[in-house]
C-alpha positions in Angstrom: 147.6 99.7 -81.8 147.9 102.1 -79.0 149.5 105.4 -79.9 151.0 108.7 -78.4 152.0 111.9 -79.4 154.8 112.3 -81.7 158.0 113.3 -80.6 158.3 117.2 -79.8 162.0 117.1 -81.2 164.6 115.9 -83.6 167.2 113.5 -82.7 170.6 115.5 -83.2 173.0 112.9 -81.8 172.9 109.2 -81.8 174.7 106.7 -79.6 175.3 103.2 -80.9 173.7 100.2 -79.1 174.4 96.5 -79.8 172.6 93.5 -78.5 174.8 90.5 -77.2 173.6 86.8 -77.8 171.8 85.0 -75.2 175.3 83.0 -74.0 177.2 86.1 -73.7 174.1 87.5 -71.5 174.3 84.5 -69.2 178.2 84.7 -68.6 177.5 88.6 -67.8 174.9 87.8 -65.6 176.6 85.1 -63.7 179.7 87.4 -63.2 177.7 90.1 -61.9 176.4 87.7 -59.3 172.8 87.7 -60.7 172.6 91.2 -59.9 171.1 93.4 -62.7 172.9 96.5 -61.1 176.2 94.4 -61.7 175.8 94.6 -65.5 178.1 96.7 -67.7 176.1 99.4 -69.8 177.8 97.9 -73.0 176.2 94.3 -72.0 172.6 95.9 -72.0 170.5 96.5 -75.0 167.5 98.6 -73.9 168.4 100.1 -70.3 165.5 100.6 -68.5 167.1 100.2 -65.1 166.2 103.8 -64.2 165.4 107.4 -65.6 167.4 109.0 -63.1 170.4 110.9 -65.3 169.8 108.5 -68.1 167.8 111.0 -70.3 169.1 113.2 -73.5 169.9 116.8 -72.9 168.6 119.3 -75.6 170.6 121.4 -77.7 170.0 124.4 -75.4 171.2 122.6 -72.4 174.4 121.5 -74.3 174.9 125.2 -75.2 174.3 126.5 -71.7 176.8 124.1 -70.2 179.6 126.2 -72.5 178.5 129.1 -70.3 179.5 127.2 -67.0 181.4 129.4 -64.7 183.9 127.3 -62.5 184.5 129.8 -59.9 184.6 128.4 -56.6 182.2 130.9 -55.0 179.6 133.3 -56.3 179.7 131.6 -59.7 177.3 133.1 -62.7 176.0 129.4 -63.3 174.8 129.5 -59.6 172.6 132.6 -60.0 171.0 131.4 -63.1 170.2 128.2 -61.6 168.8 130.3 -58.4 166.4 132.3 -61.1 164.9 129.1 -62.2 164.7 127.5 -58.8 162.9 130.6 -57.3 160.6 131.0 -60.3 159.5 127.5 -60.2 159.5 126.4 -56.7 159.2 129.4 -54.7 161.1 128.6 -51.6 163.1 131.0 -49.7 166.4 129.5 -49.8 168.1 126.4 -51.4 171.3 124.8 -51.8 172.8 122.7 -54.9 173.8 119.0 -54.3 175.4 116.5 -56.7 172.0 114.5 -56.6 168.6 113.9 -54.8 170.2 111.6 -52.2 172.8 114.0 -51.2 169.9 116.7 -50.6 168.3 113.9 -48.6 171.5 113.0 -46.4 171.8 116.8 -45.3 168.2 117.1 -44.5 168.4 114.0 -42.3 171.4 115.1 -40.8 170.3 118.7 -39.9 166.8 117.5 -38.7 166.8 113.9 -37.7 167.5 112.2 -34.4 168.1 108.6 -33.8 164.3 106.7 -32.6 162.3 109.7 -34.5 159.9 108.9 -37.5 159.4 110.3 -40.6 156.1 109.5 -42.3 155.4 109.7 -46.0 153.0 108.5 -48.7 155.8 106.0 -49.5 159.8 106.8 -49.3 161.8 105.8 -51.9 165.0 103.7 -51.4 167.5 106.3 -51.2 165.2 108.4 -48.8 164.5 105.6 -46.7 168.2 104.6 -46.7 169.3 108.1 -45.3 166.4 108.1 -42.6 167.5 104.7 -41.4 171.3 105.6 -41.5 170.7 108.3 -38.9 168.9 106.0 -36.9 165.4 107.5 -37.7 162.2 105.4 -38.8 160.6 105.7 -41.9 156.9 105.1 -42.2 154.9 104.6 -45.3 151.3 105.7 -45.3 149.5 105.0 -48.8 146.2 104.8 -49.5 144.7 101.4 -49.5 143.8 101.7 -53.4 147.7 101.4 -54.3 147.8 97.8 -53.5 145.6 96.8 -56.2 147.4 96.9 -59.4 144.3 97.1 -61.6 142.2 99.9 -59.4 142.0 102.9 -61.7 141.9 105.6 -59.0 143.5 108.7 -60.6 145.7 109.5 -57.9 147.1 106.1 -56.2 150.0 108.1 -54.8 148.1 109.6 -52.2 148.6 110.0 -48.4 146.3 107.8 -46.2 145.4 111.1 -44.2 143.4 109.3 -41.7 146.4 107.0 -41.2 148.7 110.1 -40.9 146.5 111.8 -38.0 146.2 108.4 -36.1 150.2 107.8 -36.6 150.7 111.2 -35.3 148.3 110.7 -32.3 150.1 107.5 -31.6 153.7 108.4 -31.8 153.4 112.2 -30.8 154.5 115.1 -33.0 157.1 115.8 -30.8 158.8 112.5 -32.2 158.4 113.6 -35.9 161.1 116.1 -36.9 159.7 116.3 -40.7 156.8 114.6 -42.6 157.3 113.8 -46.1 155.4 113.4 -49.9 156.9 111.8 -52.7 155.4 113.2 -56.1 155.0 111.1 -58.3 154.8 108.1 -55.7 157.6 105.8 -57.4 157.2 102.9 -55.0 153.7 102.2 -55.8 154.2 102.5 -59.7 154.9 106.1 -60.3 151.4 107.3 -59.4 150.5 110.6 -58.7 149.1 112.8 -55.8 146.3 115.2 -56.0 146.4 118.5 -54.9 143.8 118.4 -52.8 145.7 115.5 -50.9 148.7 117.5 -50.7 146.5 120.3 -49.0 145.3 118.1 -46.9 148.3 116.5 -45.9 150.2 120.0 -45.6 147.3 121.1 -43.1 147.7 117.9 -41.0 151.5 118.7 -40.8 150.9 122.4 -40.0 148.4 121.9 -37.5 150.9 119.5 -35.6 153.6 121.8 -36.3 155.7 119.6 -38.3 157.7 120.6 -41.2 156.6 119.2 -44.5 158.9 118.7 -47.2 158.4 117.3 -50.6 160.3 114.7 -52.6 160.1 116.5 -55.8 161.8 114.2 -58.0 158.8 114.0 -60.5 157.2 116.9 -59.4 156.3 117.9 -63.3 154.8 114.8 -64.6 152.5 115.1 -61.1 151.6 118.6 -62.2 150.7 117.1 -65.2 148.3 114.7 -64.2 147.1 116.9 -61.8 146.0 119.1 -65.0 144.5 116.0 -66.5 142.7 114.5 -63.9 141.7 117.1 -61.2 138.7 119.1 -62.8 139.3 122.2 -61.0 143.0 122.6 -62.1 142.3 121.7 -65.9 142.7 125.5 -66.8 145.9 125.9 -65.4 149.3 125.3 -66.3 151.5 122.9 -65.4 153.8 125.5 -63.9 150.8 127.0 -62.1 150.1 123.8 -60.7 153.5 123.2 -59.3 153.8 126.6 -57.7 150.4 125.7 -55.8 152.0 122.3 -55.0 155.2 123.7 -53.6 153.6 126.7 -51.9 152.0 124.0 -49.6 155.4 122.6 -48.1 158.3 124.0 -45.8 160.8 122.7 -48.5 161.7 120.1 -50.9 164.6 117.7 -52.0 165.0 117.3 -55.5 166.9 115.0 -57.7 167.3 117.2 -60.8 168.0 113.8 -62.8 164.6 113.3 -63.5 162.7 116.5 -63.9 165.5 118.3 -64.7 166.6 116.1 -67.5 170.3 116.4 -66.4 172.9 113.6 -65.9 174.0 115.0 -62.2 172.4 117.4 -60.1 169.8 118.3 -57.5 168.9 120.7 -54.7 167.8 120.9 -51.1 165.0 123.9 -50.6 163.6 125.3 -47.6 161.7 128.7 -46.1 163.3 128.5 -42.6 166.5 130.8 -42.3 168.1 128.9 -39.5 167.8 125.6 -41.0 169.1 127.1 -44.4 172.3 128.1 -42.3 172.7 124.6 -40.9 172.2 123.2 -44.5 174.8 125.4 -45.6 177.5 124.4 -43.0 176.6 120.7 -43.6 177.0 121.2 -47.6 180.4 122.8 -47.3 181.3 119.3 -45.2 180.3 117.1 -47.4 179.2 118.5 -51.1 180.9 121.9 -51.5 180.6 125.6 -51.1 177.1 126.8 -51.1 176.9 128.3 -54.8 178.2 125.1 -56.4 177.2 122.1 -53.8 179.5 119.3 -55.3 178.6 120.3 -59.0 180.6 122.0 -61.9 179.1 125.2 -63.0 178.3 123.7 -66.4 176.2 121.3 -64.4 174.2 124.1 -62.8 173.8 125.7 -66.0 172.4 122.4 -67.7 170.1 122.1 -64.7 168.8 125.6 -65.0 167.6 125.1 -68.6 166.6 121.4 -68.1 164.2 122.6 -65.0 162.3 124.5 -67.5 162.2 122.2 -70.3 160.7 119.5 -67.9 157.6 121.9 -67.6 156.8 121.9 -71.7 153.3 120.5 -71.9 154.0 118.9 -75.2 157.0 117.4 -74.0 155.1 115.9 -70.9 152.2 114.6 -73.4 154.7 112.7 -75.0 156.5 111.3 -72.1 153.5 110.3 -70.3 152.1 109.0 -73.5 155.2 106.8 -74.3 154.8 105.3 -70.9 151.2 104.5 -71.3 152.1 103.0 -74.9 154.3 100.5 -73.3 151.8 99.7 -70.6 149.0 99.1 -72.9 151.2 96.8 -75.2 152.1 94.6 -71.8 148.3 94.8 -70.8 147.6 93.4 -74.3 149.7 90.6 -73.6 148.4 89.4 -70.5 151.0 91.1 -67.9 149.6 92.6 -64.4 150.5 96.1 -65.0 149.8 98.9 -62.5 147.2 100.8 -63.5 146.6 103.6 -64.7 150.0 104.1 -65.9 152.3 106.4 -64.3 154.6 109.1 -65.7 158.1 107.8 -66.0 158.0 103.9 -66.0 155.7 101.0 -66.4 155.2 98.6 -63.5 154.7 95.1 -63.6 153.1 93.3 -60.5 155.7 90.0 -60.5 154.2 88.8 -57.5 150.8 88.3 -59.6 152.9 87.3 -62.8 154.9 84.4 -60.9 152.8 83.3 -58.2 154.7 80.0 -57.7 157.7 82.1 -56.3 157.7 83.3 -52.7 158.4 86.9 -51.6 161.8 85.6 -49.9 162.7 84.2 -53.2 162.1 87.6 -55.0 159.6 87.4 -57.9 160.7 90.8 -59.2 164.3 89.8 -59.3 163.5 86.7 -61.3 161.3 88.8 -63.6 163.9 91.3 -64.3 166.7 88.7 -64.9 164.5 87.0 -67.3 164.0 90.5 -69.6 167.7 90.4 -69.6 168.4 87.0 -70.3 165.6 87.2 -73.1 166.5 90.3 -74.8 169.1 92.2 -73.4 166.5 94.5 -71.7 167.5 95.9 -68.1 164.7 96.8 -65.6 164.7 96.7 -61.8 163.1 95.1 -58.8 160.8 97.4 -56.9 159.8 94.7 -53.9 160.9 92.9 -51.2 164.5 92.9 -52.4 164.6 96.6 -52.3 162.2 97.2 -49.4 161.5 94.5 -47.1 163.0 95.3 -43.4 162.6 93.8 -40.1 160.0 96.0 -37.9 162.0 97.0 -34.7 158.9 96.3 -32.2 157.9 93.1 -33.4 160.9 91.7 -35.0 158.5 90.5 -38.0 159.6 91.2 -41.8 157.7 93.8 -43.2 157.3 93.6 -47.1 156.1 96.5 -49.3 152.6 96.5 -50.8 153.6 94.7 -54.1 156.5 92.6 -55.7 157.2 95.0 -58.7 159.5 95.3 -61.7 159.9 98.9 -62.7 160.4 99.4 -66.8 162.1 103.3 -66.1 161.8 105.0 -69.6 164.8 107.4 -69.8 163.3 111.0 -71.4 163.8 111.7 -74.8 166.0 108.5 -75.4 164.2 105.5 -77.0 161.8 105.4 -79.9 158.4 103.5 -80.4 160.4 101.0 -82.0 162.7 100.3 -78.7 159.4 100.3 -76.8 157.9 97.4 -79.2 161.1 95.4 -78.9 161.0 95.5 -75.0 157.0 94.6 -75.2 157.8 91.6 -77.6 160.8 90.1 -75.5 158.4 90.5 -72.6 155.9 88.4 -74.5 158.1 85.4 -74.9 158.9 85.3 -71.4 155.1 85.4 -70.6 154.6 82.0 -72.6 156.9 80.1 -70.1 156.2 82.1 -66.9 155.9 78.8 -65.1 159.6 77.7 -65.6 160.8 80.8 -64.1 162.5 80.3 -60.8 163.6 82.3 -57.9 167.0 83.4 -56.0 168.3 83.5 -52.5 170.9 86.2 -51.6 174.5 85.0 -50.9 175.8 88.4 -50.0 174.2 91.6 -48.7 175.0 94.9 -47.2 173.3 96.6 -44.0 171.2 98.9 -45.8 170.1 99.4 -49.5 171.1 95.8 -50.1 169.6 95.7 -53.9 172.4 97.8 -55.2 175.2 95.4 -54.5 173.8 91.8 -53.1 174.6 88.8 -55.1 172.4 86.0 -55.6 172.6 82.4 -57.1 169.4 80.7 -58.5 167.2 78.1 -56.6 
């Protein structure tokens, strides 16, 4: 039986959860239009929809919240957060925001013009949505190994560097107001990016005078993987690796709901003075004054503590180990799981698991629905429902690399017994996979349809 490090914490507060019977789950799903996002939380037993804002805060974070300074301007809480952000990330400026997508929105507003391109290793949904909403064109340039779930490449989140060079040459650097890298690379299985790949991508962006921003949601896990897998970094601390990562960039967007282990919070950081001033002006319009940015002072204090806690290497070994444990259990049951496992979630290749369901019938959604119906487990589709879109030049539908289901594990929240329950639920589905059918859309919005679309079974 696979094992992982014991929890480096004790459980101090508990929240009761309950499991509905199958009939109740069927009714709940029908009422939600077969959209997993439409379920009430008390209709879910094990919630692996996301690791964003769903982790358990520590006693020190809860204590810090009692020190929250709710002053409109110049709050002490802001300066405590500033100390942490300056020490960990090293950028000249930052503004807090209520979460990562708000930071992305501000960045897109101040830098992006309609028709311009933003390359990345892979944009996640909110990043892509904010670029599209401003008339921009997100471009994903992931290495080919990322498309093979069983490939054991240690850094499958890497940018395709030759592809990046060719893309810049094709469209012109003047049409690229910024370039990005997502660490870890969520859309291809939570796969890490190597420090060497970041260095080379940074050099390409700098050579073409393109500002380089890191999507830093899960940077601590990425730094941990670099320490484990990049030999020249083995003797460095995770914090030292993180500083080297961010020293390569001109700025970063951050959802602290992941590697800040808070329920709400994020920031936008940059080195450019003029960009900072424009970002502050935009922040005041959309989020709040630059020293609170749409957050209460207590949230700023909880984030300041959580950013440090996410760098604890004992905690990271446990977090990555728990993900690896569930991945191994599913592999043993015959599930095509993305390997090696990432740092925050297990990804099942639903397209390979359900080859009889066409991409436009959403095999990822079908599997996510079955996990809920079978055992009250909520996961999320990361495939054509979330990411397929029509190419503006060819008019053809562009699909993501794979049709995935993500089981995101909230930090410090579930035990090994919960992971075993998830694996056993999935195992019962595997025995009847040929009976599972696809779905069609009955309603969808213009952008980010997976959050609110409604479906019916085929």
